[in-house]
C-alpha positions in Angstrom: 43.5 -27.7 -13.6 45.5 -24.8 -11.9 44.3 -21.3 -10.8 42.2 -19.4 -13.2 43.1 -15.8 -12.1 46.5 -14.3 -11.1 45.2 -13.6 -7.5 44.2 -17.1 -7.1 47.6 -18.4 -8.5 49.5 -16.2 -5.9 47.3 -17.3 -3.0 47.5 -21.0 -3.9 51.3 -20.7 -4.0 51.1 -18.9 -0.5 53.0 -15.8 -2.0 50.1 -13.5 -0.7 47.4 -13.9 1.9 43.7 -14.0 1.4 43.4 -10.7 3.3 45.9 -9.1 0.9 44.0 -10.4 -2.1 40.7 -9.1 -0.8 42.2 -5.6 -0.1 43.8 -5.4 -3.6 40.7 -6.6 -5.3 38.6 -3.9 -3.5 41.1 -1.3 -4.3 40.9 -2.3 -8.1 37.1 -1.9 -8.0 37.4 1.5 -6.6 39.9 2.7 -9.1 38.6 1.0 -12.3 35.4 2.9 -13.0 32.9 1.8 -15.5 32.1 4.1 -18.6 28.8 5.1 -16.8 30.5 6.2 -13.5 33.1 8.2 -15.6 30.4 9.8 -17.8 28.5 11.0 -14.6 31.8 12.2 -13.0 32.5 14.2 -16.0 29.0 15.6 -16.2 28.2 14.0 -19.6 25.4 11.9 -18.1 23.1 12.1 -15.1 23.0 9.1 -12.8 19.4 8.4 -14.0 20.6 8.4 -17.6 23.5 6.0 -16.9 21.2 3.7 -15.0 18.9 3.6 -18.0 21.6 2.7 -20.2 22.9 0.0 -17.9 19.4 -1.3 -17.7 19.2 -1.6 -21.5 22.7 -3.2 -21.7 21.5 -5.9 -19.1 18.9 -7.0 -21.7 21.1 -6.7 -25.0 24.2 -7.7 -26.4 25.3 -4.0 -26.8 28.2 -2.0 -25.2 27.4 1.0 -23.1 28.8 3.5 -25.5 26.8 2.0 -28.4 23.5 2.4 -26.5 24.4 5.9 -25.3 25.2 7.2 -28.9 22.0 5.5 -30.2 20.0 7.3 -27.6 21.8 10.6 -28.4 22.9 10.8 -24.8 26.6 10.8 -25.7 28.3 12.0 -28.9 31.3 10.1 -30.5 33.9 12.7 -29.2 32.6 12.4 -25.6 32.8 8.5 -25.8 36.3 8.6 -27.2 37.3 10.8 -24.2 35.7 8.4 -21.8 37.3 5.3 -23.3 40.7 7.2 -23.1 40.1 8.1 -19.4 39.2 4.6 -18.7 42.3 3.2 -20.3 44.5 5.8 -18.5 43.3 5.1 -15.1 43.0 1.3 -15.4 45.1 -0.5 -12.8 45.7 -4.2 -12.7 45.6 -6.4 -9.6 49.3 -7.2 -9.7 50.3 -3.6 -9.8 48.1 -3.0 -6.7 49.6 -6.0 -4.8 53.0 -4.5 -5.4 52.0 -1.0 -4.5 50.6 -2.2 -1.3 53.7 -4.1 -0.4 52.3 -7.6 -0.6 54.8 -8.9 -3.2 57.9 -7.5 -4.9 57.8 -6.5 -8.5 60.5 -9.0 -9.4 58.7 -11.8 -7.7 55.4 -10.8 -9.3 56.8 -10.6 -12.9 58.4 -13.9 -12.5 55.2 -15.6 -11.3 53.2 -13.9 -14.1 55.3 -15.6 -16.6 54.5 -19.1 -15.1 50.8 -18.3 -14.7 50.5 -17.0 -18.2 52.2 -20.4 -19.5 49.7 -22.4 -17.5 46.7 -20.4 -18.8 47.9 -20.9 -22.4 48.1 -24.7 -21.9 44.6 -24.7 -20.3 43.1 -22.4 -22.9 44.3 -24.7 -25.7 42.9 -27.8 -24.2 39.6 -26.3 -23.7 39.5 -24.9 -27.3 40.4 -28.4 -28.7 37.6 -30.0 -26.6 35.0 -27.5 -27.5 35.7 -27.8 -31.2 35.2 -31.6 -31.0 31.6 -31.3 -29.7 29.0 -32.2 -32.4 26.9 -29.3 -31.4 29.9 -26.8 -31.3 28.3 -24.0 -33.3 25.1 -23.6 -31.0 27.3 -24.0 -27.8 29.8 -21.4 -28.8 26.9 -19.0 -29.3 25.6 -19.4 -26.0 28.8 -19.5 -24.2 29.9 -16.3 -25.7 26.7 -14.7 -24.5 27.3 -16.1 -21.0 30.7 -14.6 -20.6 29.5 -11.3 -21.9 26.1 -11.1 -19.9 27.7 -12.2 -16.7 30.4 -9.5 -17.0 27.9 -6.7 -18.1 25.0 -7.4 -15.9 26.6 -9.2 -12.8 30.0 -7.7 -12.9 31.5 -11.2 -13.0 34.7 -12.0 -14.9 34.5 -15.5 -16.0 36.7 -18.1 -17.7 35.8 -21.4 -19.4 38.0 -24.2 -17.5 36.8 -27.4 -18.8 34.6 -29.3 -21.4 33.1 -32.8 -20.5 30.1 -34.8 -19.7 30.3 -35.1 -15.9 28.2 -32.6 -14.1 29.5 -30.7 -11.1 27.5 -30.9 -8.0 25.8 -27.5 -7.5 23.2 -26.4 -4.9 20.9 -24.6 -7.5 20.2 -25.4 -11.2 18.4 -23.1 -13.6 17.3 -24.1 -17.1 15.6 -22.6 -20.1 14.2 -24.6 -23.0 15.3 -23.4 -26.5 13.0 -24.5 -29.2 13.2 -24.4 -32.9 15.5 -26.0 -35.6 17.5 -27.5 -32.7 15.9 -28.0 -29.3 17.8 -28.1 -26.0 17.9 -26.7 -22.6 20.4 -24.1 -21.5 21.3 -24.8 -18.0 23.3 -22.7 -15.5 24.4 -24.8 -12.3 25.5 -22.5 -9.3 26.7 -23.0 -5.8 24.8 -21.1 -3.1 27.4 -18.3 -2.7 27.4 -17.7 -6.6 23.6 -17.2 -6.6 23.8 -14.7 -3.8 26.7 -12.8 -5.6 25.0 -12.7 -8.9 21.7 -11.6 -7.4 23.5 -8.9 -5.5 25.4 -7.5 -8.4 22.5 -7.8 -10.8 19.8 -6.3 -8.6 22.4 -4.0 -6.7 21.1 -5.1 -3.2 22.4 -7.0 -0.5 21.6 -10.7 -0.6 22.4 -12.6 2.5 20.3 -15.7 1.7 19.0 -17.4 -1.2 15.2 -16.5 -1.3 12.5 -16.2 -4.0 13.8 -12.7 -5.2 17.3 -14.3 -5.7 16.0 -17.2 -7.7 14.0 -14.8 -9.8 17.0 -12.6 -10.4 19.0 -15.6 -11.6 16.2 -16.7 -13.9 16.2 -13.3 -15.3 19.9 -13.5 -16.0 19.4 -16.9 -17.8 16.7 -15.5 -19.7 18.9 -12.5 -20.9 21.7 -15.0 -21.9 19.4 -17.4 -23.7 17.6 -14.6 -25.4 20.8 -13.2 -26.7 22.0 -16.5 -27.7 18.7 -17.1 -29.7 19.2 -13.7 -31.5 22.5 -15.0 -32.7 21.0 -18.1 -33.9 18.1 -16.2 -35.7 20.7 -13.9 -37.4 22.1 -17.0 -39.0 18.6 -17.9 -40.3 17.8 -20.6 -37.6 14.5 -20.5 -35.8 14.8 -20.3 -32.1 12.2 -19.5 -29.5 12.3 -19.8 -25.6 10.2 -21.3 -22.8 10.3 -19.4 -19.5 13.4 -20.2 -17.3 12.7 -22.4 -14.4 14.7 -23.9 -11.3 15.1 -27.7 -11.8 16.4 -30.5 -9.6 17.8 -34.1 -10.2 20.8 -35.5 -12.0 22.0 -34.2 -15.3 21.1 -36.5 -18.2 23.8 -38.8 -19.6 24.1 -36.8 -22.7 24.6 -33.4 -21.0 27.4 -31.4 -22.2 29.1 -29.7 -19.1 31.2 -26.7 -19.5 33.2 -25.7 -16.4 33.4 -22.2 -15.6 35.1 -20.1 -12.9 34.9 -16.5 -11.4 37.1 -15.3 -8.6 34.2 -16.2 -6.1 33.3 -19.7 -7.3 33.3 -22.6 -9.7 30.2 -23.3 -11.5 28.8 -24.9 -14.7 27.0 -24.3 -18.0 25.4 -27.2 -19.3 23.5 -28.0 -22.6 20.8 -30.9 -22.5 20.3 -31.9 -26.0 
């Protein structure tokens, strides 16, 4: 399996340096503002109002604008203006790398073609393997919420990279039991640096070490994902309730479905223990 993000792809081919990738990524974060930040900058919302919407978004499968309009904090015209502004100012990583002189436009465009071809092959393989799983419907709901929640509450763009039955070795494993018409554990297995990064982004604090606060934060992230997944099951008429999330240890059971995931920072795994 090749690189999952264009920056990693260029780094692995030694076309850019790690320092160049870091600088470009930091610049991208500074330029690509969230809707909340844009709304505050334009005077549509106060920082307290934006924070309140972000907090609700962390605990629901709803978009920022959807929540803001439902709370009468924004009107549809203001939301349209924010979305247009966000789109107009959005800059992609490749453009920043070119602007900063780390790679020529011609070379980047040629490599982007190769990267996209590789990603299409990988995505098709993942799709075929997911659809072959007997519990595909349930797994699809929970994977969909995993991708959405990690992006919304932890600011982590994540891709599905593999489907199988061999568990990845990870330092920390968090599980939550889903009960009802179908019983299983939703499991998030993370390396140490991913625990710290998710905690830092979720709580908006520095997280230099994995401590009790960090473990509690990841437990809450798991709870949000599982709760949203159960809501999707309930909407289809299936009974689904949750036990509290917990940190577990030991090897994964033989029947565990292991979904490989990747962010820019680390590889990790979502598992389903049926």
